[in-house]
N, C-alpha and C positions, 0 to 999 in steps of 0.2 A: 266645079263639083269634084272632080278627081283630085285636085290639089288639096281641097279641104279634107277629103276622106283620108288622103295620104298623111296629112298632118295629124289628124285624130288617131289614125292607126299607129303612127309613131309614138304618140303620147300614151296610148293604151298598152303598148308592148312592155314597157318597163314595169307597169303595174302588175301584169300577169307574171312577170319574173319573180316579184317579191312574194307571191302566194306560197310556193313550195317552201321557202325559207321559214315562214311562220309555222308551217306544219312540222318542220324538222325541229324548230325550237320547242314547240309544244311537246313533241315526242321526247326530246332530250330532258325537258323539265319533268315529264311524267316518269321517265326512266330514273332520273335522279331521286325523285320522290319515292319511287319503288325501292331503290337501293337504300335510301334512308330508312324506309319502313322495314326492309329485310334486316338491315343492320341493327335497328332498334329491337326487332323481335329476337335476333340472335343474342344481343346483349342481355335481353330479359331472360331468355332461356339459359344463357351462360350463368347468369346470376342465380338461377334456381339450381343449376347443376353444381356449381361451386360457389356457395354463398360467401360474402365478405365477412371478415371477422373470425375470431376463434370459435371452435365448437363449444357448445354449452354444457350444461349439467348432464350427468349420466342418467340414462333412462333404462329401467328394466322392462323388457318387452318380450311377450310370449307370442310366437307364431303358432296359430292353431293348426291342428292336423288337417290336411287337405286344403289349406288356404291357397287361393290363386294369387298370381302376381298382382293383379288389380286390388285384391283384398288386402294384401300385404302393403301395397302402396298407400291405401287409405289409412291403414293402421299407423304407418310411419308418419303420414301427414298429420293425423290426429294427435300424435305424441310430439309433434314439432321436430321430429328427427330430420325430415325433409320438408321443404316448404310448398311443394306442389305434387300431388299424387299422380296427375296425368303426365307431367314431365318425367317423373321417376319411372313410370311404366314405359314410356317411349324410350327413355335412356337404357333401360334393361333390354328392350327389344333390339335397339340399334347396336348393342354390345353383345349380341349373340343369344340373348334370352337366358333364363336361368330357372332352375327348379330348387327353390329354397326349402331346407328341412324344417319341419315343425320342431319347436322347442324354445328354450329360454336364451335370450341374448341380452347383452349389455351394450347399448348404443349411446350416442350423445346428441343432444339437440343441436340444430343448425349445422349438421354435418354435410360434407361434400358427398354427393351421391356415389362416387367411386369408392369412398371409404365404407359407406353403408353396404354396398354390394359385396365388397371384399369381406366384411364381417359376416354377412349372411352366407357367403360362399364357404367360409370356414366351418360352418355348421354350428349347432347350438352348443352352449356351454354344458359341461358335465358337472354335476354336483359331486363333490368329494367329501368323504369323512376322513379325518386324520387320526392315525393311531401311532403313538410313540411307545416303543418297546425298549427300555433302557437295558444296559448290560447287567448281568447278575441275576436276572429273574429265573425262577423255575418255570417249567412248562405249565404248571397249574396257575402260576401268577400271570404268565402271558395270556392264558385263556381268560382270566379275570379281566385283563385289560381289553380283550376283544369284546367282552360283554358291554363295554362302554359305547360301542357302535350299535345304535338302537336296533338295527335289523339283523344283527349277528348274534349267535348264541355261543356262550362259553362252553356249554355242554357238548354241542355239536363239534366245535373246534377241537376240544380235548379228545373227543371220540375219534376224530379223524387223525389227530396227531399221535394217537396211541394205537391206531388200527393197522398200520403197516402198509396201507395202499399207497400213500405218498411217502417216498423214500429219498434220502440223501445219498449221494454217490459214496459218502464216507460211512454209511451205516452198514454194519456187518450183517450177514445172514443170521437169522435167529433173534435179532433185536428189532422190535417193532416200534418202540417209542422214539419220538423225535426230540427227546430231552437233550438240550444243549446243541441242537442242530438247526435252530432257527436264528437268523441273524438279527441282532438288536439294531433297530433303525427307526426312522419315522416313515410311515407308509401312508400314501394317499389312496383311499379305497373308493372306487367309483360305484355307481348304483348297480352295475352289472355283476359285481364280484360277490361271491358267497364265501362261506368258511373254507371250502376246499380250494378255491382260487387264491385266497389270501395265504393259506398255509403253503401252497405250492410256490408262491412268490417268495415267501420267507425262507424256504428251504433252498430255492434256486440262488437267492442272494448269498446265503451262507456258503453254499458250495462254490460260488464264484469267488468270494473273498478268501476262503480257505485254500483254494487252488492258486489264487494270485499270490498268497504269502508263502506257498511252498508245501502244502500238505499232500501233493501228488508225487513228492520225491520218493525214490525207492529206498533211501536210507534216512531214517529219522533218529533224533537223539535217543540214546539208551536202547536202540533196537526196537522201540515201540512201534506199533501200527499207527496209522493215521487216526483211527478212532480213539486209541488209547492216548494219543497226544492231545486230542480234543478234550478228553477227560481231564488231562493235566491242565489244559487251558481254562477249563471251568473251575478247577480248584484255585488257580491263580486269580481268576476273576472274583471269586467269592472271598478270598483272603486279602488281596492287595487293596489298600486304601489310598496310596499315593503312587503315581506312575513309576517312580524310581525303584520301587520295591518289586515290581513284577518279575524282572529278570533274576533277581536274587531268590525270590520264592520258588521260581522255576528250578533254580539250581539246587535248593534244599530238597525239593521233591525228587529230582533225578538222583541226587546223592543218596537219599534214603532208599530209593528203589534199588540202586546199585548195591547198597550195603545190606539189603534184605531186612531193613528196619521198618517197623510200623510207621505209617505216615503221621498218625496222630494229629489230624487236621480238624479243628473245631467245626469248620463249615460242613464237613460230612456228617457230623453228629447232629447238627441243626437240621440238615436235610433228612436224616433218618427219623428225626422227631416230627417231621411233617413240613419242614422248610420254614417254619416261623420261629425266629430267634426270641429268646426271653427279653424282657425289658432291659435295655442297656446293652444288649448283645451278649450277655453273660452265658457261659456254659457251666453247669453245675457238675460236681463229681458224679452225681446220680445219672446225669445225662450220658456219661461215658460208658454206662453199662447197657445202653439200649441194644436190644437184640435185632440187628439189621446188617445186611451185607455192606451197607454204606458206612458203618461205624468203623473208621480206620484206626480207632484205638483198640479194636478187638480183632480186626481182619487184616491180614497182610495184603500188600499190593494196592492197586487202584480200586476205587469203587466200580461197580459193574457198568455204570453209565455216567455221562456228565451229570453235574448237579445244578448247572445254571447255564444260561446262554452267554458264551464268552464273546467279547468284542474283538476287534482287529488287534488291539495292543496285546491282549492276553493270548490270542492265537499266535502272534509273533513271538511273545516271550516263551511260550511252551516249546517253540522250535529253536529258540536262541537263548538258553540259560547263560547268565553271566558267569564267567569262570570264578571258582571259589570252592573252599572246602567246607562250607557251612552245613551243619546238620540240624540247626535249631533257629527259630526266630520267635520274637515276642513283641507285642505292641508296646512301644517305648515312648511315643510322643502323643500329645493330645490330639493331633491331626490324624492319628492312625498309623503313622510311620513305624516300622519295625526295627528292632536291633537284631543282628544276625550273629550267631556264635558257632564255634567249631566243636567245643566240648560241653558236656552237661554242666560242669562246674561254672564255666563262663556264662552259660544260659541262665543258671540259677541266680548269679550275680545281677544279670540284666533284669531279671524279674523283680528282685529286691529294689533295684534302682528305680524301676518304673513305678513301683508302689510308693516309694519315697517321694516321687514327684507328683503323686496323686493320680497317676494313670492306672486304670484297671486293666491289667493284662489279660 
């Protein structure tokens, strides 16, 4: 009996040793399957966070006031900007959370969630109106341009520009009008800006450019003040039709001032008549009799204020007249270029030559 028992015992022992090995194998298989499942889930989530392929078409999306992250996630998923609202919500939470602003955004379909969050973090787009103010406009004409921005008023803008509350650093005491002290440029106007804000910006830009080109110098050509030199720049802007004439027109103005001659500049007569030239830009002899301090055919020296907004080139030309003895100029070419003369006789010949070429001087 004992021998048989011992034999059976010895046969049974190896069987019991194999039991734990099966358990370990089962556990290993389960662990492997778990890892596969985790890996698969991660790959699925990863595909949601950073989808394959390029981003799609642009989508204009408005985030409502007071919308929660969950509501924004649903909105993004509905518009196919992200592929899963729940994953996006978790993604935001895992990256520190966010409080997105209400407003308008431009996003793309099939976007990576990181790019969507970055766009939302930047805040909503601001709607801009664009206003272009070219060189040579009067203050009245600038105001008329402002009227093209639907929510702005030309009357209010002009009232502020002539009221004296907003001032240029180059504006003398006793002069309230900002005529000639607004910089010609293209302005982007956001929804928060009113007429006063726009006016301030235009004056600040003018002051910045004028200072940059040298209007803060202690000595200016002809002993003029900075404001008087800006008046000269406005005359140059109104008269010059080609860039190469600016410095020469500047010299004629300075030479005439030094010689105590009447400036006799047609643009000042046009300004005195209301700033609107006749058809073809002609000035009649009757126009030269207009009773106005701006009529430089009747009044000595410079007009009391600028007559137009000068650009950078004219501001520079007023400071840097080209050397020369010219006292006269006349439109001589069809493109508006002028001929410059030292004597009255020479000037009269140039007028006759211009007429012979079919140019109306």
